[in-house]
N, C-alpha and C positions, 0 to 999 in steps of 0.2 A: 033706358039707363042701363041696362045690363047688354043689351044690343051695343051702344056705344062703346062698352069697354071690349065686348069680342070683338068689334071692328078694328077698335084701335090696336088690339093685341094682332088680329090678322093682317094688318097692313103692315106692323113692324116683322112679322115673320115673312111676309112677301119681301120686304126691302134685304132681309138676312137671303131669301132664297134667291134673289134676283143677283147679290152679288157673290155667291156660291156659283151660280151657273155662268156668270163672267169668268169667275176663277178657273171653272173647268175649260175654257177656251186656251187657257195656257197649253195644255196638254200638248197641244200641237208644236209648241215651241221650246217643248223639253228637251233636255239634252240627253237623259237618259230614262231608260224604260221604270225605275223607279219614281222618278219625279212624275213622268208621264202619269202613270197610275194612281198618285197621290192625287192630281189635278183632277183626273178623270173620276175619281171618286168623290171628292168635292163637288163637281159639277153633278153627279148622279144625286147626291146627298140633296143638292138646291131643287132639283127636278121632283124628287120624292116630295120635297118640305111644300112645293108649289101644289102637288097634287093633294096635299093632305089640306091646306089654306082652303083649295077649290070644293072639296068634299066637306068642310065644316062649314065653310060660308053658306053652302047649297042647304045644308041640314039644318042651320039656324034662320034661312030664309034672307040672308044677309047680299046684297048686290055689290059684292065686293069690288068689281071693275068700275061701278059708278064713284064708290068711295076714293080710288085709288085717282080717277079723273078727277074728281072735284077738288082733292089734295093738290094736284098738280096746276090747275088752273085757278086755286084760290076761291073757290064758290062754298 
């Protein structure tokens, strides 16, 4: 039960991290340095969140990649 709750929280965190990493790519198209730094910061935060999810899932013994694949294919 606890493992399922942690997995659900980690999946939600990965969804957020993925969006943040994608937003970081907007820095290449930014027209000012301030906006580019903002988007780079968002992207870096997303990467840090992914690293945290990876460490927590390893610490808890959860195969988060299998959970994400199961979710995509509806298994």
